[in-house]
Residue frames as qw, qx, qy, qz and C-alpha x, y, z in Angstrom:
[[0.130, 0.130, 0.951, -0.249, 61.65, 97.89, 52.91],
 [0.411, -0.109, -0.423, -0.800, 58.27, 97.33, 51.24],
 [0.193, 0.091, 0.855, -0.473, 55.80, 96.28, 53.92],
 [0.347, -0.276, -0.630, -0.638, 52.41, 94.96, 52.85],
 [0.633, -0.612, -0.449, -0.150, 51.25, 94.21, 56.42],
 [0.245, 0.310, -0.537, 0.745, 52.12, 96.02, 59.62],
 [0.587, -0.643, -0.469, -0.144, 50.50, 95.35, 62.97],
 [0.202, 0.457, -0.415, 0.761, 51.48, 97.89, 65.64],
 [0.069, -0.063, 0.706, -0.702, 50.75, 96.90, 69.25],
 [0.550, -0.184, -0.481, -0.657, 47.50, 95.14, 68.37],
 [0.170, 0.028, 0.863, -0.475, 45.14, 93.91, 71.05],
 [0.505, -0.198, -0.507, -0.670, 41.76, 92.31, 70.52],
 [0.141, -0.016, 0.804, -0.578, 39.58, 91.72, 73.56],
 [0.450, -0.318, -0.643, -0.532, 36.19, 90.02, 73.73],
 [0.391, -0.249, 0.506, -0.727, 33.71, 90.33, 76.58],
 [0.543, -0.117, -0.803, -0.218, 32.34, 86.92, 77.53],
 [0.565, -0.608, -0.554, 0.061, 29.83, 87.14, 80.35],
 [0.384, -0.921, -0.020, 0.068, 31.54, 88.91, 83.24],
 [0.667, -0.434, 0.345, 0.497, 35.07, 88.34, 81.96],
 [0.381, 0.836, -0.252, -0.306, 37.30, 89.81, 79.27],
 [0.901, 0.027, 0.340, 0.270, 39.11, 87.38, 76.96],
 [0.014, -0.798, 0.394, 0.456, 42.39, 88.67, 75.48],
 [0.900, 0.375, 0.220, 0.034, 42.44, 86.97, 72.09],
 [0.655, 0.448, -0.096, 0.601, 45.47, 89.11, 71.12],
 [0.494, -0.825, -0.134, 0.239, 47.56, 91.03, 73.61],
 [0.115, -0.893, 0.294, 0.320, 49.89, 93.78, 72.33],
 [0.802, 0.103, 0.483, 0.335, 51.06, 92.00, 69.18],
 [0.201, 0.814, -0.272, -0.471, 53.34, 93.64, 66.62],
 [0.722, 0.075, 0.624, 0.289, 54.21, 92.05, 63.28],
 [0.313, 0.706, -0.251, -0.583, 55.41, 93.16, 59.86],
 [0.764, 0.200, 0.582, 0.194, 55.32, 91.28, 56.56],
 [0.020, -0.560, 0.398, 0.727, 57.27, 92.43, 53.54],
 [0.730, 0.501, -0.104, -0.454, 56.13, 92.09, 49.94],
 [0.646, 0.450, -0.609, -0.093, 57.05, 88.69, 48.56],
 [0.183, -0.374, 0.820, -0.393, 57.36, 86.96, 51.94],
 [0.696, -0.174, -0.637, -0.283, 55.93, 83.53, 52.74],
 [0.167, -0.377, 0.600, -0.685, 54.88, 83.61, 56.40],
 [0.556, -0.319, -0.760, -0.107, 53.37, 80.91, 58.57],
 [0.341, -0.452, 0.362, -0.741, 51.45, 81.86, 61.72],
 [0.628, -0.080, -0.773, -0.041, 51.26, 78.76, 63.90],
 [0.215, -0.288, 0.595, -0.719, 49.64, 78.08, 67.22],
 [0.013, -0.229, -0.965, 0.125, 47.27, 75.71, 69.03],
 [0.196, -0.646, -0.617, -0.405, 43.52, 76.12, 69.12],
 [0.400, -0.856, -0.321, 0.055, 42.61, 79.25, 71.06],
 [0.641, -0.205, -0.009, 0.739, 46.06, 80.82, 70.66],
 [0.063, 0.780, 0.096, -0.616, 44.78, 83.88, 68.78],
 [0.306, -0.167, 0.645, 0.680, 45.96, 82.96, 65.30],
 [0.177, 0.570, 0.735, 0.321, 42.47, 83.03, 63.76],
 [0.096, -0.901, -0.279, 0.317, 41.83, 86.42, 65.38],
 [0.289, -0.555, 0.375, 0.684, 45.09, 87.64, 63.82],
 [0.281, 0.183, 0.757, 0.561, 43.99, 86.34, 60.43],
 [0.072, 0.782, 0.616, 0.054, 40.62, 88.08, 60.72],
 [0.180, -0.854, -0.039, 0.487, 42.35, 91.35, 61.58],
 [0.305, -0.323, 0.570, 0.691, 44.85, 91.11, 58.71],
 [0.176, 0.329, 0.805, 0.460, 41.98, 90.28, 56.37],
 [0.190, -0.073, 0.012, -0.979, 39.96, 93.32, 57.51],
 [0.482, -0.372, -0.732, -0.306, 37.21, 90.97, 58.70],
 [0.549, -0.696, -0.413, 0.208, 37.50, 92.38, 62.24],
 [0.147, 0.824, -0.164, 0.522, 38.88, 95.50, 63.92],
 [0.542, 0.039, -0.625, 0.561, 41.35, 95.68, 66.82],
 [0.429, -0.798, -0.400, 0.137, 40.48, 96.88, 70.30],
 [0.260, -0.877, 0.199, 0.350, 43.81, 98.75, 70.43],
 [0.511, -0.306, 0.577, 0.559, 46.64, 99.42, 68.00],
 [0.449, 0.669, -0.168, -0.568, 46.91, 100.01, 64.27],
 [0.725, 0.108, 0.632, 0.250, 46.94, 97.71, 61.23],
 [0.237, 0.688, -0.306, -0.614, 48.40, 98.94, 57.97],
 [0.761, 0.265, 0.569, 0.166, 47.74, 97.11, 54.70],
 [0.560, 0.508, 0.302, 0.581, 49.91, 98.42, 51.88],
 [0.289, 0.104, -0.157, 0.939, 50.69, 101.45, 54.02],
 [0.365, -0.470, -0.255, -0.762, 47.03, 102.32, 54.65],
 [0.123, -0.071, 0.749, -0.647, 45.79, 102.44, 58.25],
 [0.236, -0.340, -0.843, -0.345, 42.69, 100.27, 58.12],
 [0.176, -0.525, -0.648, 0.523, 41.27, 102.02, 61.20],
 [0.066, 0.471, 0.013, -0.879, 40.80, 105.21, 59.16],
 [0.097, 0.004, -0.743, -0.663, 39.03, 103.56, 56.22],
 [0.634, 0.043, 0.095, -0.766, 35.30, 103.51, 55.46],
 [0.745, 0.033, 0.642, -0.179, 33.40, 100.24, 55.14],
 [0.764, 0.632, 0.066, -0.107, 33.44, 100.54, 51.35],
 [0.244, 0.786, -0.565, 0.057, 37.21, 101.09, 51.39],
 [0.461, -0.365, 0.787, -0.184, 37.65, 98.06, 53.66],
 [0.829, 0.317, 0.417, -0.197, 35.46, 96.02, 51.30],
 [0.579, 0.763, -0.278, -0.071, 37.74, 97.05, 48.42],
 [0.074, -0.634, 0.760, -0.120, 40.79, 95.77, 50.32],
 [0.651, -0.079, 0.717, -0.235, 39.03, 92.48, 51.12],
 [0.787, 0.495, 0.318, -0.186, 37.83, 92.00, 47.56],
 [0.625, 0.765, -0.131, 0.081, 40.81, 93.20, 45.55],
 [0.132, 0.781, -0.555, 0.255, 43.96, 93.38, 47.66],
 [0.370, -0.336, 0.822, -0.274, 43.59, 90.18, 49.70],
 [0.676, 0.087, -0.608, -0.408, 42.88, 86.71, 48.32],
 [0.579, -0.363, 0.552, -0.477, 41.31, 84.38, 50.89],
 [0.595, 0.122, -0.777, -0.167, 41.72, 80.60, 51.04],
 [0.610, -0.409, 0.350, -0.581, 39.69, 78.72, 53.65],
 [0.290, -0.243, 0.918, -0.117, 39.88, 75.24, 55.18],
 [0.513, 0.350, 0.756, -0.207, 36.43, 74.24, 53.91],
 [0.370, 0.204, 0.619, 0.662, 36.95, 75.77, 50.43],
 [0.172, 0.597, 0.339, -0.707, 33.75, 77.91, 50.56],
 [0.022, -0.024, 0.677, 0.735, 32.87, 77.18, 46.93],
 [0.575, 0.213, 0.149, -0.776, 29.39, 77.79, 45.50],
 [0.514, -0.002, 0.858, 0.003, 27.94, 74.35, 44.81],
 [0.610, 0.633, 0.434, -0.198, 25.67, 75.40, 41.95],
 [0.331, 0.875, -0.274, -0.222, 28.55, 76.92, 39.97],
 [0.933, 0.212, -0.089, 0.277, 31.28, 75.12, 38.06],
 [0.686, -0.344, -0.028, 0.640, 34.96, 75.74, 38.78],
 [0.345, 0.320, 0.246, 0.847, 35.30, 78.50, 36.19],
 [0.234, -0.737, -0.318, -0.549, 32.27, 80.42, 37.45],
 [0.677, -0.655, -0.235, 0.240, 33.44, 80.06, 41.06],
 [0.598, -0.172, 0.069, 0.780, 36.75, 81.68, 40.10],
 [0.139, 0.517, 0.344, 0.771, 35.00, 84.43, 38.14],
 [0.359, -0.762, -0.539, 0.013, 32.90, 85.41, 41.19],
 [0.428, -0.598, -0.148, 0.661, 35.39, 87.91, 42.76],
 [0.254, -0.061, 0.381, 0.887, 35.58, 89.74, 39.42],
 [0.108, 0.639, 0.736, 0.197, 31.84, 90.30, 38.96],
 [0.090, -0.953, -0.268, 0.106, 31.94, 93.83, 40.38],
 [0.602, -0.354, 0.210, 0.684, 35.38, 94.73, 39.07],
 [0.277, 0.781, -0.062, -0.556, 34.21, 96.65, 36.03],
 [0.178, -0.306, 0.810, 0.468, 35.84, 94.12, 33.68],
 [0.649, 0.232, -0.331, -0.645, 34.02, 92.91, 30.60],
 [0.939, -0.077, 0.208, -0.264, 32.67, 89.37, 30.43],
 [0.851, 0.442, -0.240, 0.148, 35.46, 88.20, 28.12],
 [0.209, 0.649, -0.551, 0.481, 38.24, 89.59, 30.29],
 [0.625, -0.426, 0.456, -0.469, 36.75, 88.07, 33.44],
 [0.983, 0.100, 0.082, -0.129, 36.53, 84.68, 31.76],
 [0.680, 0.566, -0.363, 0.292, 40.08, 84.90, 30.41],
 [0.096, -0.640, 0.565, -0.512, 41.47, 85.88, 33.83],
 [0.787, -0.277, 0.388, -0.391, 39.62, 83.01, 35.52],
 [0.954, 0.287, -0.088, 0.006, 40.78, 80.46, 32.95],
 [0.444, 0.636, -0.485, 0.403, 44.36, 81.60, 33.41],
 [0.393, -0.550, 0.537, -0.506, 44.06, 81.30, 37.21],
 [0.935, -0.072, 0.251, -0.241, 42.77, 77.72, 36.90],
 [0.807, 0.490, -0.270, 0.188, 45.62, 76.91, 34.51],
 [0.086, 0.696, -0.544, 0.461, 48.10, 78.25, 37.10],
 [0.549, -0.378, 0.607, -0.432, 46.79, 75.81, 39.72],
 [0.023, -0.210, 0.957, 0.200, 46.76, 72.86, 37.32],
 [0.398, 0.359, 0.767, -0.352, 42.98, 72.57, 36.78],
 [0.229, 0.319, -0.401, -0.828, 42.58, 73.60, 33.15],
 [0.308, -0.054, -0.866, -0.389, 40.78, 70.32, 32.40],
 [0.184, -0.423, -0.837, 0.294, 38.29, 70.69, 35.29],
 [0.040, -0.016, 0.026, -0.999, 36.87, 74.13, 34.50],
 [0.521, -0.208, -0.398, -0.726, 33.34, 72.85, 33.80],
 [0.528, -0.230, -0.803, 0.153, 33.17, 70.58, 36.85],
 [0.453, -0.730, -0.055, -0.508, 31.04, 71.54, 39.85],
 [0.200, -0.607, 0.650, -0.410, 32.43, 71.17, 43.39],
 [0.821, -0.158, 0.445, -0.320, 30.60, 67.86, 43.97],
 [0.910, 0.411, -0.038, 0.041, 32.49, 66.46, 40.98],
 [0.353, 0.721, -0.473, 0.364, 35.91, 67.41, 42.38],
 [0.745, -0.199, -0.513, 0.376, 38.19, 65.84, 44.97],
 [0.439, -0.830, -0.191, 0.287, 39.16, 67.74, 48.12],
 [0.518, -0.340, 0.265, 0.739, 42.50, 68.73, 46.65],
 [0.244, 0.401, 0.543, 0.696, 40.86, 69.91, 43.43],
 [0.201, -0.869, -0.438, -0.109, 38.34, 71.98, 45.40],
 [0.469, -0.728, -0.005, 0.499, 41.20, 73.68, 47.24],
 [0.441, -0.018, 0.436, 0.785, 42.94, 74.39, 43.94],
 [0.050, 0.695, 0.531, 0.483, 39.76, 76.08, 42.71],
 [0.379, -0.873, -0.264, 0.156, 39.67, 78.09, 45.93],
 [0.523, -0.456, 0.205, 0.690, 43.30, 79.15, 45.40],
 [0.308, 0.327, 0.527, 0.721, 42.54, 80.11, 41.79],
 [0.141, -0.847, -0.457, -0.232, 39.66, 82.23, 43.08],
 [0.498, -0.759, -0.084, 0.411, 42.04, 83.86, 45.57],
 [0.471, -0.318, 0.349, 0.745, 44.66, 84.78, 42.95],
 [0.392, 0.581, 0.590, 0.401, 42.33, 85.84, 40.12],
 [0.021, -0.981, -0.192, -0.018, 42.19, 89.46, 41.37],
 [0.620, 0.429, -0.253, 0.607, 46.03, 89.56, 41.50],
 [0.484, -0.856, -0.153, -0.104, 45.94, 90.53, 45.20],
 [0.070, 0.786, -0.510, 0.344, 48.77, 91.97, 47.28],
 [0.270, -0.355, 0.810, -0.380, 48.35, 89.18, 49.85],
 [0.689, -0.110, -0.643, -0.315, 47.16, 85.56, 49.74],
 [0.336, -0.378, 0.594, -0.625, 45.75, 84.80, 53.19],
 [0.663, -0.015, -0.704, -0.254, 45.14, 81.10, 53.87],
 [0.535, -0.422, 0.455, -0.573, 43.38, 79.75, 56.97],
 [0.613, -0.158, 0.764, -0.124, 44.28, 76.09, 57.62],
 [0.560, 0.481, -0.342, -0.582, 44.33, 75.44, 53.85],
 [0.435, 0.235, -0.861, -0.121, 45.31, 71.78, 54.26],
 [0.351, -0.190, 0.677, -0.618, 43.13, 71.08, 57.31],
 [0.796, 0.199, 0.280, -0.498, 40.42, 69.21, 55.38],
 [0.707, 0.537, -0.428, -0.170, 42.89, 67.24, 53.25],
 [0.961, -0.209, 0.021, 0.181, 44.89, 64.05, 53.68],
 [0.508, -0.658, 0.283, 0.479, 48.66, 64.40, 54.15],
 [0.549, 0.094, 0.567, 0.607, 49.61, 63.64, 50.54],
 [0.204, 0.768, 0.470, 0.384, 47.07, 66.08, 49.10],
 [0.313, -0.927, -0.083, 0.188, 48.02, 68.68, 51.72],
 [0.562, -0.416, 0.377, 0.607, 51.65, 68.43, 50.62],
 [0.420, 0.413, 0.560, 0.583, 50.58, 69.01, 47.01],
 [0.038, -0.930, -0.329, -0.156, 48.70, 72.15, 48.06],
 [0.460, -0.784, 0.141, 0.391, 51.79, 73.38, 49.92],
 [0.566, -0.018, 0.501, 0.654, 53.84, 72.76, 46.76],
 [0.227, 0.724, 0.490, 0.429, 51.35, 74.94, 44.91],
 [0.266, -0.952, -0.110, 0.103, 51.73, 77.73, 47.50],
 [0.580, -0.482, 0.335, 0.565, 55.52, 77.48, 47.14],
 [0.470, 0.327, 0.544, 0.614, 55.17, 77.82, 43.37],
 [0.018, 0.898, 0.362, 0.249, 52.95, 80.89, 43.77],
 [0.461, -0.822, 0.064, 0.328, 55.49, 82.35, 46.20],
 [0.595, -0.170, 0.442, 0.649, 58.29, 81.83, 43.68],
 [0.297, 0.617, 0.501, 0.530, 56.20, 83.84, 41.21],
 [0.163, 0.303, -0.133, 0.929, 56.37, 86.77, 43.64],
 [0.498, -0.615, -0.400, -0.462, 53.17, 86.41, 45.66],
 [0.115, -0.383, 0.605, -0.688, 53.02, 87.39, 49.34],
 [0.684, -0.252, -0.634, -0.257, 51.54, 84.46, 51.27],
 [0.253, -0.370, 0.616, -0.648, 50.40, 84.20, 54.88],
 [0.648, -0.155, -0.710, -0.226, 49.27, 80.78, 56.11],
 [0.470, -0.450, 0.449, -0.612, 47.57, 80.27, 59.47],
 [0.770, 0.049, -0.622, -0.133, 47.95, 76.73, 60.80],
 [0.669, -0.592, 0.360, -0.270, 48.12, 74.56, 63.90],
 [0.986, 0.143, 0.023, 0.083, 50.02, 71.86, 61.97],
 [0.514, -0.673, 0.376, 0.376, 53.75, 71.57, 62.81],
 [0.644, 0.102, 0.577, 0.492, 54.62, 70.09, 59.41],
 [0.310, 0.815, 0.371, 0.320, 52.88, 72.90, 57.53],
 [0.266, -0.955, 0.056, 0.123, 54.51, 75.46, 59.80],
 [0.609, -0.453, 0.462, 0.458, 57.99, 74.03, 59.15],
 [0.587, 0.396, 0.540, 0.455, 57.34, 74.24, 55.41],
 [0.121, 0.970, 0.190, 0.089, 56.95, 78.04, 55.59],
 [0.597, 0.449, -0.216, 0.629, 60.18, 79.99, 54.95],
 [0.001, -0.336, 0.420, -0.843, 59.34, 82.29, 57.89],
 [0.521, -0.451, -0.719, -0.089, 57.37, 81.11, 60.91],
 [0.185, -0.410, 0.350, -0.821, 55.79, 83.07, 63.75],
 [0.414, -0.291, -0.857, 0.097, 54.45, 81.13, 66.72],
 [0.316, -0.442, 0.074, -0.836, 51.59, 82.49, 68.77],
 [0.469, -0.288, -0.813, 0.190, 50.35, 81.31, 72.14],
 [0.263, -0.647, -0.564, 0.439, 47.86, 82.83, 74.57],
 [0.171, 0.943, 0.285, -0.014, 47.43, 85.88, 72.36],
 [0.161, -0.886, 0.340, 0.269, 51.11, 86.77, 72.16],
 [0.749, 0.564, -0.344, 0.056, 53.91, 86.06, 69.69],
 [0.878, -0.400, 0.050, 0.260, 56.50, 83.78, 71.23],
 [0.651, -0.027, 0.128, 0.748, 59.77, 85.69, 71.38],
 [0.038, 0.842, 0.241, -0.481, 57.95, 88.88, 70.34],
 [0.536, 0.430, 0.329, 0.648, 58.56, 91.25, 67.43],
 [0.155, -0.407, -0.125, 0.891, 59.33, 94.93, 67.33]]
């Protein structure tokens, strides 16, 4: 078994005024390389907290998270930054593109500190845009692209570093149903190429489209996992 993500008895508590909010409460989860996992739950269920922990954007109150076999709790900030920048590709609901840059330069951005030469960075970014079907939009800025095209650029930016995990937070949330279905088709295509994909969503239709689905409510996985 080749696990890329393992969460062992993870809890994440937040102090709000005089009370303690249990965003995650003793959650365990494993994801194998090449899996396509959906994490689904209503607003406030803990799914965004889980995504932030998997993405090394936050640290647990209790428990251990392993990414590619490495316990993230034992890593330095620079080592965590390396995981975020090179081993995980992030896709967000609102795209998070840089408005002053065209599509190609947006996709190049994660490679700027990779040590690659200018030509190699450009070639990798062009190939990533070709993979998401945007070869003819490389010179367009975000304000010249549709919502679906912006998300394709964001996905190209996520895959350009050839990460171990593609982590998507409500990737169809800002799109109409038809465009959202096209983006899910793109994720399925990337999965068939061997990518490990984790999608966080509150949308039942998106959840059902994931080959494996975990439901979370009130900070706990429904049914539980060992």
